C-alpha positions as CSV (number, residue, x, y, z in Angstrom):
1,M,-23.3,9.1,2.0
2,K,-23.2,10.3,5.6
3,R,-24.0,7.3,8.0
4,K,-26.8,8.0,10.6
5,R,-25.6,8.2,14.0
6,I,-27.2,6.2,16.8
7,L,-26.8,6.3,20.4
8,F,-27.7,3.8,22.8
9,I,-28.6,5.0,26.3
10,F,-29.1,2.8,29.3
11,G,-27.8,2.4,32.9
12,T,-29.1,-0.8,34.7
13,R,-28.4,-4.3,34.6
14,P,-31.6,-5.3,32.9
15,E,-31.5,-2.8,30.2
16,A,-27.9,-3.8,29.6
17,I,-28.7,-7.2,29.2
18,K,-31.4,-6.5,26.6
19,M,-29.7,-3.7,25.1
20,A,-26.3,-5.9,24.4
21,P,-27.5,-8.1,21.7
22,L,-29.1,-5.5,19.8
23,Y,-25.9,-2.9,20.1
24,L,-23.5,-6.0,18.7
25,E,-26.2,-6.4,15.8
26,F,-25.5,-2.9,14.9
27,K,-21.9,-2.9,15.3
28,E,-21.0,-6.2,14.0
29,V,-23.6,-6.9,11.4
30,L,-24.7,-3.5,9.9
31,N,-21.9,-1.1,8.8
32,N,-24.1,1.6,7.6
33,F,-24.7,3.5,11.0
34,D,-22.1,5.0,13.2
35,V,-23.0,3.7,16.9
36,K,-21.9,4.8,20.2
37,M,-23.2,3.8,23.7
38,C,-23.8,5.8,26.6
39,V,-24.3,4.4,29.9
40,T,-25.4,6.3,33.2
41,A,-24.4,3.8,35.7
42,Q,-27.7,4.1,37.3
43,H,-26.5,0.7,38.6
44,R,-22.6,0.4,38.6
45,Q,-21.4,-2.8,39.5
46,M,-24.3,-5.1,38.1
47,L,-24.4,-3.1,34.9
48,D,-20.6,-3.5,34.5
49,Q,-20.8,-7.2,35.0
50,V,-23.0,-7.4,32.1
51,L,-20.9,-5.2,30.0
52,E,-17.8,-7.4,30.6
53,F,-19.6,-10.4,29.7
54,F,-20.8,-9.3,26.3
55,D,-17.2,-7.7,25.7
56,I,-18.8,-4.3,25.3
57,V,-17.2,-1.0,26.2
58,P,-19.1,2.1,26.7
59,D,-18.2,5.4,24.7
60,Y,-19.6,7.5,27.3
61,D,-19.8,6.6,31.0
62,L,-21.4,9.1,33.1
63,N,-20.9,7.1,36.4
64,L,-23.8,8.7,38.1
65,M,-24.6,6.0,41.0
66,K,-24.4,7.4,44.4
67,P,-25.5,5.9,47.8
68,N,-29.2,6.2,48.7
69,Q,-29.8,8.1,45.5
70,S,-33.5,9.2,45.1
71,L,-35.6,9.4,42.1
72,F,-35.3,13.0,42.1
73,D,-31.4,12.6,42.4
74,I,-31.0,10.1,39.5
75,T,-33.7,12.0,37.2
76,A,-31.9,15.4,37.3
77,D,-28.3,14.0,37.2
78,I,-29.2,12.1,34.1
79,L,-30.7,14.8,32.2
80,K,-27.9,17.3,32.8
81,S,-25.3,15.0,32.1
82,I,-26.8,13.2,28.7
83,E,-27.0,17.0,27.6
84,Q,-23.7,17.2,27.4
85,V,-23.4,13.7,25.4
86,L,-26.0,14.9,23.1
87,D,-24.0,18.1,22.6
88,D,-20.7,16.0,21.7
89,Y,-22.1,13.2,19.8
90,K,-25.0,14.7,17.9
91,P,-27.0,11.5,17.4
92,D,-29.9,11.3,14.7
93,I,-31.6,8.6,16.9
94,I,-31.2,7.5,20.5
95,L,-32.3,3.9,21.6
96,V,-33.7,3.4,25.2
97,Q,-35.0,0.4,26.6
98,G,-38.0,-0.4,28.9
99,D,-39.1,1.6,31.7
100,T,-36.2,2.7,34.1
101,T,-35.6,6.3,35.2
102,T,-32.5,6.4,32.7
103,A,-34.7,5.3,29.8
104,F,-37.2,7.9,30.7
105,A,-34.7,10.7,31.2
106,G,-32.8,9.7,28.3
107,A,-36.0,10.0,26.1
108,L,-36.8,13.3,27.6
109,S,-33.5,14.7,26.8
110,A,-33.6,13.5,23.1
111,F,-36.9,15.2,23.1
112,Y,-35.7,18.3,24.3
113,K,-33.0,18.3,21.6
114,K,-35.4,17.3,18.9
115,I,-33.7,13.8,18.5
116,K,-35.7,11.1,17.0
117,I,-36.1,8.2,19.8
118,A,-36.5,4.6,19.4
119,H,-38.2,2.7,22.2
120,V,-37.3,-1.1,22.9
121,E,-39.9,-3.0,24.6
122,A,-42.5,-0.6,24.2
123,G,-46.3,-1.2,24.9
124,L,-46.1,-3.0,28.1
125,R,-48.8,-1.8,30.8
126,S,-49.9,-2.7,34.0
127,C,-52.5,0.0,34.0
128,N,-51.7,0.9,37.7
129,K,-49.6,3.9,37.7
130,H,-48.1,3.1,41.1
131,S,-47.2,-0.6,40.4
132,P,-44.7,-1.1,39.2
133,F,-43.4,2.2,40.6
134,P,-42.1,4.2,38.9
135,E,-41.6,2.1,35.9
136,E,-45.3,2.0,34.7
137,I,-45.4,5.9,34.4
138,N,-42.0,5.8,33.1
139,R,-43.0,3.5,29.9
140,V,-46.1,5.3,29.3
141,L,-44.1,8.7,29.0
142,I,-41.6,7.2,27.0
143,G,-44.3,5.8,24.9
144,H,-45.6,9.4,24.0
145,L,-41.9,10.9,23.5
146,A,-40.9,8.1,21.1
147,D,-40.9,8.2,17.3
148,Y,-40.1,4.3,16.8
149,H,-41.9,1.8,19.0
150,F,-40.6,-1.8,19.1
151,A,-43.5,-3.9,20.9
152,P,-42.4,-7.3,21.9
153,T,-46.0,-8.8,21.4
154,E,-49.3,-8.0,19.8
155,L,-50.7,-7.1,22.9
156,A,-48.1,-4.3,23.5
157,K,-48.8,-3.0,20.1
158,K,-52.7,-2.9,21.0
159,N,-51.8,-1.1,24.5
160,L,-50.1,1.5,22.4
161,E,-52.8,1.9,20.1
162,M,-55.4,2.6,22.9
163,E,-53.4,5.6,23.7
164,G,-53.4,6.9,20.1
165,I,-49.8,5.8,19.5
166,I,-50.3,4.1,16.0
167,K,-47.3,5.2,13.7
168,N,-44.2,3.3,13.5
169,V,-45.2,0.6,15.8
170,F,-43.5,-3.0,15.1
171,V,-44.1,-6.2,16.9
172,T,-40.5,-7.8,17.3
173,G,-40.3,-10.1,20.2
174,N,-38.3,-9.1,23.0
175,T,-34.5,-8.7,23.1
176,A,-34.2,-10.5,26.2
177,I,-34.8,-13.9,24.7
178,D,-31.8,-12.8,22.1
179,A,-29.6,-12.2,24.9
180,L,-30.5,-15.5,26.8
181,F,-30.0,-17.6,23.8
182,Y,-26.6,-15.7,23.0
183,G,-25.3,-15.7,26.6
184,L,-26.0,-19.7,27.0
185,E,-24.0,-20.0,23.6
186,I,-21.1,-18.0,25.0
187,I,-21.2,-20.1,28.3
188,N,-21.3,-23.4,26.1
189,S,-18.5,-22.4,24.0
190,N,-16.2,-21.4,26.7
191,I,-15.2,-24.4,28.8
192,E,-13.2,-22.7,31.4
193,L,-16.2,-20.2,31.8
194,R,-18.7,-23.3,32.3
195,E,-16.8,-25.1,34.7
196,K,-16.1,-22.2,36.6
197,I,-19.9,-21.6,36.7
198,E,-20.6,-25.2,37.4
199,N,-18.0,-25.4,40.3
200,F,-19.5,-22.3,41.8
201,F,-22.9,-23.8,42.3
202,R,-21.7,-27.3,43.0
203,E,-20.0,-25.8,46.2
204,I,-23.2,-24.1,47.3
205,I,-25.8,-27.1,46.7
206,N,-23.3,-30.0,46.6
207,D,-25.2,-31.9,43.9
208,Y,-28.1,-31.3,41.3
209,N,-30.4,-34.0,42.2
210,S,-32.5,-32.0,44.5
211,K,-35.3,-29.7,42.8
212,V,-33.9,-26.1,43.0
213,I,-36.1,-23.1,43.3
214,L,-34.6,-19.9,42.1
215,V,-35.9,-16.8,43.9
216,T,-35.2,-13.2,42.8
217,G,-37.1,-10.0,44.4
218,H,-36.6,-6.2,44.3
219,R,-39.5,-4.3,43.8
220,R,-40.4,-1.1,45.9
221,E,-44.0,-1.9,46.1
222,S,-42.9,-4.9,48.0
223,F,-40.8,-3.1,50.7
224,G,-41.7,-3.9,54.1
225,K,-44.7,-6.4,54.8
226,G,-44.6,-7.8,51.2
227,F,-40.8,-8.9,51.5
228,E,-41.4,-10.4,55.2
229,N,-44.4,-12.3,53.9
230,I,-42.0,-13.6,50.7
231,C,-39.5,-14.7,53.2
232,N,-42.0,-16.4,55.6
233,A,-43.3,-18.4,52.7
234,I,-39.8,-19.5,51.7
235,K,-39.2,-20.4,55.3
236,E,-42.3,-22.5,55.5
237,I,-41.5,-24.2,52.1
238,V,-38.1,-25.4,53.2
239,L,-39.3,-26.5,56.6
240,K,-42.0,-28.6,55.1
241,H,-40.0,-29.9,52.3
242,Q,-36.4,-30.7,53.4
243,D,-35.3,-32.1,49.9
244,I,-36.0,-28.7,48.2
245,K,-33.2,-26.3,47.7
246,I,-33.7,-22.6,47.4
247,I,-31.1,-20.2,45.9
248,Y,-31.8,-16.7,46.5
249,P,-29.5,-14.0,45.1
250,V,-30.4,-11.1,47.4
251,H,-30.6,-7.7,45.8
252,L,-28.3,-4.9,47.1
253,N,-31.0,-2.7,48.2
254,P,-31.2,-2.7,52.1
255,N,-34.8,-2.7,52.1
256,V,-34.6,-6.0,50.6
257,R,-31.5,-7.3,52.3
258,E,-32.9,-6.7,55.9
259,P,-35.9,-8.8,55.9
260,V,-34.3,-11.6,53.8
261,N,-31.5,-11.8,56.2
262,R,-33.4,-11.5,59.3
263,I,-35.9,-14.0,58.3
264,L,-33.8,-16.7,56.1
265,N,-30.4,-16.5,57.2
266,G,-29.2,-19.8,58.9
267,L,-32.1,-21.9,57.3
268,E,-30.8,-25.3,55.9
269,N,-31.5,-25.6,52.2
270,V,-31.6,-21.9,51.7
271,F,-28.8,-20.2,50.2
272,L,-28.6,-16.4,50.4
273,I,-25.9,-15.4,48.0
274,E,-24.9,-11.9,46.5
275,P,-26.5,-10.9,43.3
276,L,-25.2,-13.2,40.5
277,E,-23.4,-12.0,37.3
278,Y,-25.3,-12.4,34.1
279,P,-23.9,-15.8,33.1
280,Y,-24.2,-17.4,36.3
281,L,-28.1,-16.4,36.6
282,I,-28.9,-17.7,33.3
283,W,-27.2,-20.8,34.0
284,L,-28.9,-21.3,37.2
285,L,-32.3,-20.5,35.4
286,S,-31.5,-23.3,33.2
287,K,-30.9,-25.7,36.1
288,S,-33.6,-24.6,38.3
289,Y,-37.0,-26.6,38.7
290,I,-39.3,-23.6,39.7
291,V,-38.7,-19.7,39.4
292,L,-40.2,-17.4,42.1
293,T,-39.5,-13.8,41.2
294,D,-40.9,-10.2,40.7
295,S,-38.6,-9.5,37.9
296,G,-39.7,-8.5,34.5
297,G,-37.1,-9.7,32.6
298,I,-37.1,-13.5,34.1
299,Q,-40.7,-13.5,33.5
300,E,-40.0,-13.5,29.7
301,E,-36.7,-15.8,30.0
302,A,-37.6,-18.4,32.1
303,P,-40.4,-19.8,29.7
304,S,-37.9,-20.0,27.0
305,L,-36.1,-22.8,29.0
306,G,-39.3,-24.5,30.0
307,K,-39.3,-23.2,33.7
308,P,-42.7,-22.4,35.4
309,V,-42.6,-18.7,36.9
310,L,-44.5,-17.9,39.9
311,V,-44.9,-13.9,39.7
312,M,-44.6,-12.3,43.4
313,R,-46.6,-9.4,42.5
314,D,-50.3,-8.1,42.5
315,V,-50.2,-6.8,38.9
316,T,-47.5,-7.5,36.1
317,E,-47.4,-5.3,32.8
318,R,-46.3,-8.8,31.3
319,V,-49.7,-10.4,31.1
320,E,-49.0,-12.2,27.9
321,G,-47.3,-14.9,30.1
322,I,-50.0,-15.2,32.4
323,E,-52.5,-15.6,29.5
324,A,-50.2,-18.3,27.7
325,G,-49.7,-20.1,31.0
326,T,-46.0,-19.8,31.4
327,A,-46.5,-17.6,34.6
328,K,-48.8,-17.2,37.3
329,L,-49.5,-14.4,39.8
330,V,-49.0,-15.2,43.3
331,G,-48.6,-11.6,45.0
332,T,-46.7,-11.3,48.2
333,S,-49.3,-13.5,50.3
334,K,-47.2,-16.2,52.1
335,D,-50.1,-18.7,51.7
336,K,-50.5,-18.2,48.0
337,I,-46.8,-18.5,47.5
338,V,-46.7,-21.8,49.4
339,E,-49.7,-23.3,47.9
340,E,-48.7,-22.4,44.3
341,V,-45.1,-23.7,44.9
342,E,-46.5,-26.9,46.4
343,R,-49.0,-27.4,43.4
344,L,-45.9,-27.5,41.1
345,L,-43.8,-29.6,43.3
346,F,-46.3,-32.4,43.5
347,D,-48.9,-31.9,40.6
348,E,-46.9,-33.2,37.6
349,N,-49.6,-32.3,35.3
350,E,-49.9,-28.8,36.5
351,Y,-45.9,-28.4,36.0
352,K,-45.9,-29.7,32.6
353,K,-48.7,-27.5,31.6
354,M,-46.8,-24.5,32.6
355,A,-43.5,-25.8,31.2
356,N,-44.8,-26.7,28.0
357,A,-46.7,-23.5,27.4
358,V,-45.5,-21.4,24.4
359,N,-43.3,-18.7,25.4
360,P,-45.2,-15.3,23.8
361,Y,-42.4,-13.2,24.3
362,G,-40.1,-14.2,21.1
363,D,-38.0,-16.4,19.3
364,G,-34.5,-14.9,19.8
365,K,-34.7,-12.6,16.5
366,A,-36.1,-9.2,18.0
367,C,-32.5,-7.6,17.3
368,E,-32.6,-8.5,13.7
369,R,-36.1,-7.2,13.2
370,I,-35.4,-4.1,15.1
371,S,-32.1,-3.4,13.1
372,Q,-33.7,-3.9,10.0
373,V,-36.6,-1.3,10.6
374,L,-34.2,1.3,11.3
375,H,-32.1,0.2,8.4
376,N,-35.0,0.8,6.2
377,M,-35.8,4.1,7.6
378,K,-32.3,5.3,7.6
379,E,-32.9,7.8,4.7
380,E,-35.8,9.5,6.6
381,S,-35.2,12.9,7.7
């Protein structure tokens, strides 16, 4: 019997994190598929760090990242380059994840070739086409191109149903949780790696007795005044509370780095560091007291470790966390960010309420559920 061919397509660090455990599930657990991986390298360095950690080597590496690339550049380049990969491998199914330009262009290229499309993390919606931009429209368009929809939550499934997408929709949980647990397991089982990570952070913060706030931020919609507000909030927090330590891995985008370095560089107890490799990030996440972020993935991961999340966005497509109480929207208002951070620092009941809330994004078995669905459907034409 001819084995079905599956092609994983992704290009950014968040996609790599969420696709790695699923790819390994197909490669190491199932033997009835021929599986290959194509990376666009929409993000180059950050993508490679994740692949190295999970010990994965792509079959196709398009290496498309270039300085100051626009959405027009990356979309056109991906479409043209993936056409050649599809012609070479001739997959029966392609898997894309989430809402990146790589995911959208990969799905569109498969549609042009009449290849079945499976969408991992389907159904997320903010219902604002300009926020997050361009991710909201990317995920909507992928949803209407895809043949299989792996929704992380019941709400995501309902979002798809409201758009008329009712066939082959499966609630699986989010593979980010699978990656988190798998990644921490790798760290804990590798003494040399764990000691390397611990020593790295010990040199930054000296000790682990202080409450650490992890900050991450990169959203386009916050460029300009939004990031200035975020930075001024961080500045006010450390000036008022000198026992708090803030670690901020600063995104490579110059629209982020400029205000962050201008406002925060040189402040005591604010540690501006380069973007962290995935194992360092999840270890820091496990040691943090509060997380300030605009990242979708961290909104899902942090609650699995009992860490309250303050979301520095006006809207989020991950509303399940808001409803469950694991996360709270604070936008990019300086006063609101400071107020909610101080609430968590000094109101023990409020902190416990968020820290103990049940994570709605899954139990770490999403990859098993997704692979089983495709295994059961492998004989479909």
